C-alpha positions in Angstrom: 27.4 -7.1 -1.2 26.2 -4.5 -3.6 22.6 -3.6 -3.3 21.0 -2.2 -6.5 18.1 0.1 -7.1 15.9 -2.8 -8.5 16.2 -4.7 -5.0 15.0 -1.6 -3.2 12.3 -1.1 -5.6 10.9 -4.7 -5.3 10.8 -4.2 -1.4 9.1 -0.9 -1.5 6.6 -2.4 -4.0 5.9 -5.1 -1.6 5.0 -2.6 1.1 3.1 -0.2 -1.2 2.0 -2.4 -4.0 1.7 -0.5 -7.5 -1.5 -2.5 -8.3 -3.1 -0.3 -5.6 -2.3 3.0 -6.9 -5.2 5.0 -8.7 -5.1 5.3 -12.6 -4.4 9.1 -12.5 -1.4 8.7 -10.2 2.2 8.6 -11.1 3.5 6.1 -8.4 6.7 4.2 -9.3 10.1 5.1 -10.7 10.3 8.8 -11.2 14.2 9.2 -12.3 17.0 6.9 -12.4 18.4 3.4 -13.5 17.2 0.2 -11.8 20.7 -1.4 -12.1 22.4 1.6 -10.2 24.2 0.3 -6.8 22.5 2.1 -3.9 24.7 3.2 -1.1 21.8 4.8 1.3 18.0 5.5 1.2 16.5 8.7 2.1 13.0 8.7 3.1 11.0 11.9 2.6 7.5 13.3 2.1 7.8 15.7 -0.9 10.6 16.1 -3.5 12.2 19.5 -2.7 15.6 21.0 -2.9 16.1 20.7 0.7 15.6 17.2 0.6 18.1 16.9 -2.4 20.5 19.1 -0.4 20.3 16.7 2.5 20.8 13.6 0.0 24.0 15.1 -1.1 25.2 15.7 2.5 24.5 12.3 3.8 25.7 10.1 0.9 22.1 8.9 0.0 21.6 8.2 -3.6 18.2 6.5 -3.4 15.4 9.0 -2.8 12.0 7.6 -1.7 9.0 10.2 -1.7 5.4 9.8 -0.8 4.6 12.7 -3.4 5.6 12.3 -6.9 8.1 14.3 -8.5 6.7 14.0 -11.9 3.0 14.4 -11.6 0.4 14.9 -14.4 1.4 15.6 -18.1 5.3 16.4 -18.5 5.4 17.9 -22.2 9.0 19.4 -21.4 11.6 19.8 -18.7 12.5 23.1 -18.0 15.9 23.0 -15.8 15.2 26.3 -14.4 11.6 25.6 -12.7 10.1 22.9 -10.8 10.2 19.9 -11.3 12.6 20.2 -14.1 15.4 21.4 -11.8 15.0 18.5 -9.5 14.7 16.1 -12.4 18.1 17.4 -13.9 19.8 17.3 -10.4 18.6 13.7 -10.0 20.2 13.0 -13.6 23.4 15.0 -12.9 24.1 13.2 -9.6 22.9 9.5 -10.6 20.2 9.6 -8.2 17.4 7.1 -8.0 13.9 8.9 -7.4 11.0 6.8 -6.4 7.4 7.7 -5.3 4.9 5.8 -3.6 1.8 8.0 -3.6 -1.7 6.3 -3.7 -0.1 2.9 -3.6 1.1 3.8 -0.1 -2.2 5.4 0.7 -4.2 2.4 -0.1 -1.8 -0.2 1.4 -2.8 -2.5 4.3 -0.3 -0.6 6.6 -0.5 2.7 4.7 -0.6 6.4 5.7 -3.9 6.4 7.3 -2.9 3.4 9.7 0.1 5.4 10.7 -1.9 8.7 11.3 -4.7 6.6 13.5 -1.5 5.2 15.3 -0.2 8.7 15.9 -3.3 9.9 17.0 -3.8 7.1 19.4 -6.8 5.6 18.1 -7.8 2.2 19.7 -10.0 -0.6 18.8 -10.8 -2.2 15.4 -9.7 -0.1 12.5 -12.2 -0.3 9.8 -11.5 1.0 6.1 -13.4 4.0 5.1 -12.8 4.0 1.3 -11.9 0.4 0.3 -9.5 -0.2 -2.8 -8.1 -2.7 -4.7 -9.5 -6.0 -6.3 -9.4 -9.8 -5.6 -9.1 -12.8 -7.9 -9.8 -16.5 -7.7 -6.6 -18.7 -8.1 -7.2 -22.2 -9.3 -4.4 -24.6 -9.1 -4.8 -28.4 -10.2 -2.4 -30.5 -8.0 -1.7 -34.3 -7.6 -3.4 -35.4 -4.5 -0.2 -36.1 -2.5 1.0 -32.3 -2.9 -2.4 -30.8 -2.1 -1.4 -29.5 1.5 1.9 -28.4 0.5 0.5 -26.2 -2.1 -2.3 -24.9 -0.2 0.3 -24.0 2.6 2.5 -22.1 0.1 -0.7 -20.3 -1.2 -1.2 -19.2 2.5 2.1 -18.1 3.1 2.0 -15.9 -0.1 -1.2 -14.1 1.4 -3.9 -16.1 -0.3 -7.0 -17.6 1.2 -8.1 -14.9 3.7 -11.7 -14.3 4.0 -12.7 -11.9 7.1 -11.2 -13.2 10.1 -10.5 -16.6 8.5 -7.2 -17.8 6.7 -6.2 -20.8 4.7 -9.7 -20.7 2.9 -9.7 -23.1 0.0 -12.2 -25.4 -2.0 -10.9 -28.7 -3.2 -12.8 -30.8 -6.0 -11.4 -34.3 -6.8 -10.9 -35.2 -10.4 -8.6 -36.6 -13.3 -6.1 -34.7 -15.2 -4.9 -36.1 -18.3 -1.6 -35.2 -20.1 0.6 -36.8 -22.9 4.6 -36.1 -22.2 6.5 -35.0 -25.2 9.8 -36.1 -26.1 11.4 -33.2 -24.4 9.3 -33.3 -21.2 10.4 -34.4 -17.8 7.2 -35.8 -16.4 6.7 -36.3 -12.6 4.4 -38.9 -13.5 3.8 -40.9 -16.8 5.9 -41.9 -19.9 7.1 -40.4 -23.1 4.3 -40.8 -25.6 1.7 -42.4 -23.3 -1.5 -40.7 -22.3 -1.3 -40.3 -18.5 -4.4 -40.2 -16.2 -3.7 -38.6 -13.0 -5.7 -38.3 -9.8 -5.7 -34.5 -9.0 -7.5 -31.8 -6.9 -8.7 -28.6 -8.1 -7.5 -26.2 -5.4 -9.5 -23.1 -5.4 -8.6 -19.8 -3.2 -9.2 -16.1 -3.2 -6.2 -13.7 -3.1 -5.8 -9.8 -3.6 -5.0 -9.0 -7.3 -1.6 -7.4 -6.1 -0.6 -10.7 -4.6 -1.7 -12.8 -7.2 1.7 -13.1 -9.2 3.4 -14.0 -5.7 0.7 -16.5 -4.8 0.8 -18.2 -8.2 4.8 -18.2 -8.0 4.5 -19.8 -4.7 2.1 -22.5 -5.8 4.3 -23.4 -8.6 7.3 -23.7 -6.7 5.6 -26.1 -4.3 4.2 -28.0 -7.1 5.8 -31.3 -8.5 5.0 -30.9 -12.0 7.4 -29.0 -14.5 4.3 -27.5 -16.0 1.7 -26.4 -13.8 -1.9 -25.8 -14.8 -3.5 -22.7 -12.8 -6.0 -20.2 -13.8 -6.9 -16.6 -12.5 -10.4 -15.2 -12.6 -11.5 -11.9 -11.4 -14.1 -11.8 -8.8 -16.2 -9.0 -7.0 -14.7 -7.6 -3.7 -11.9 -5.9 -2.2 -8.9 -7.2 -0.5 -9.0 -7.0 3.4 -7.2 -3.9 5.0 -6.6 -2.0 1.6 -7.9 1.4 1.1 -8.1 5.0 2.1 -8.8 6.3 5.7 -9.4 4.3 8.8 -11.9 4.6 11.7 -11.2 4.1 15.3 -11.9 5.0 18.9 -10.3 7.8 20.9 -8.4 6.8 24.0 -11.0 8.9 26.0 -14.3 10.9 24.8 -13.5 14.5 23.9 -15.3 17.5 22.8 -14.6 19.1 19.5 -12.2 21.7 20.9 -10.5 19.0 23.0 -10.2 16.8 19.9 -8.7 19.7 18.1 -6.0 20.3 20.6 -5.2 16.5 20.8 -4.4 16.5 17.1 -2.4 19.5 17.3 -0.4 18.1 20.2 0.1 14.8 18.7 1.1 15.9 15.0 3.2 18.9 16.2 1.2 21.2 13.8 -1.7 23.6 14.5 -5.0 22.0 13.6 -8.2 23.7 12.6 -11.7 23.0 13.6 -13.8 23.4 10.4 -17.0 22.1 11.1 -18.8 21.6 14.7 -22.3 21.0 14.4 -22.6 19.8 18.0 -20.0 21.8 20.0 -20.9 20.2 23.4 -21.1 16.4 22.4 -18.3 14.1 23.6 -16.8 12.4 20.6 -15.6 8.6 20.8 -15.5 7.2 17.2 -13.5 9.3 14.6 -12.3 8.7 11.0 -8.8 9.8 9.9 -7.4 10.1 6.4 -4.0 11.3 5.5 -3.6 14.2 2.9 -6.6 15.5 0.8 -9.7 13.7 2.1 -12.6 15.9 1.1 -13.9 13.6 -1.3 -14.4 11.0 1.4 -16.9 13.0 3.4 -19.9 10.8 2.3 -18.1 7.4 3.1 -17.0 8.9 6.6 -20.5 9.9 7.4 -21.7 6.2 6.4 -18.9 4.9 8.6 -20.7 5.8 11.9 -17.8 8.2 12.9 -18.6 11.2 14.8 -15.6 13.3 13.7 -13.3 13.4 10.6 -9.5 14.4 10.7 -7.9 15.0 7.3 -6.1 17.6 5.3 -7.1 20.2 2.8 -10.7 20.5 3.9 -11.8 23.4 2.1 -15.1 25.9 2.8 -17.4 23.6 0.8 -16.1 20.4 2.4 -16.7 22.0 5.9 -20.2 23.1 5.0 -21.0 19.4 3.8 -19.2 18.0 7.0 -21.7 20.2 9.1 -24.9 19.0 7.1 -23.7 15.3 7.6 -23.3 15.9 11.2 -19.7 15.5 11.3 -17.0 17.5 13.5 -14.6 18.0 11.0 -10.7 19.0 11.7 -8.3 20.0 8.8 -5.0 19.1 10.3 -2.8 19.9 7.2 -2.1 17.9 4.3 1.7 17.3 5.3 1.0 16.9 9.1 -1.5 13.9 8.4 1.0 12.3 6.0 4.4 12.7 7.9 3.7 10.1 10.5 3.7 7.5 7.6 7.3 8.0 6.9 8.9 6.4 10.2 7.0 3.0 10.0 7.8 2.7 6.3 11.3 3.5 6.7 11.4 1.1 9.8 10.0 -1.8 7.7 12.0 -1.0 4.5 15.2 -1.0 6.6 14.3 -4.5 7.8 14.4 -5.6 4.2 17.4 -4.2 2.6 21.2 -4.2 3.1 21.7 -0.6 3.1 20.8 2.2 5.6 17.5 3.9 5.4 17.2 7.3 7.0 14.1 9.7 7.5 14.6 13.2 6.1 14.7 16.0 8.6 12.4 18.2 6.2 9.0 18.3 7.6 6.9 19.2 4.5 
């Protein structure tokens, strides 16, 4: 059975919803044709010549990257320099190149979750910087189908509020409709105004799941034309956003924590802010990639230490002033742990091999 790029992309986007990407980002299809047949997927962090070499050697023709190949404005394609050389190479070799950048950063099981796992953090994982939006989905359902539609909505990810699931509000009422000559009504007759006992079924759903939830409700609904509405509401979906907090497997001093991070990630980490050298740290915040802009949110989270990448001189000064121990573990080092769980989840959803690149940057 042939697997096409569009099928791979659909599964990727269920794991890293494009709706969660930032406006300045360029997550999504970078190069290629959605109708191309795929033989193998290669998962890597950054689009580099070495990864393209590896793809050629292994027979992979779908390249998934965390970092976009095309990032920012692209006014011309200079095939003698990056990224034009790799764009041209992808076109010549009929490769599909896809990037899930901030869409994977902010996903419920995204980059920072993998980093927290790699560092052995335990306890409840709280989001440092929530992202995404929520909508209210309203469906008008005949009384006898209320539970079927409610179940379909729950199965599509709707109705979660905190630790509660299948949250709905139901109001009974009367629906009216006049079937036309071309209609195939579930109840009622052509040319006669029908009065039907119905339930207004309301629930909340993350905006990135709204389409799926609406489709599920329609599939479970007996009417051929389903009345439903979507309204924006205030809030963010559970588990979506940047960074996670957690508790260390044992209390550690800043120096011990720095060594722990280096050992777990396999890259040297730097202690860049150390306002309380003798303290024993228990609660930490982690964020894969460049995390300097989240220092204020980290301090507000109650974390005693912060582990991220690209923490510069001024970030270190601010972290110290906020009372945070700060460790710069490197941009790539804090994101690489996210490749294996993504590849594993994708492999369970597609009918072609999924491999992780040996390139570690």
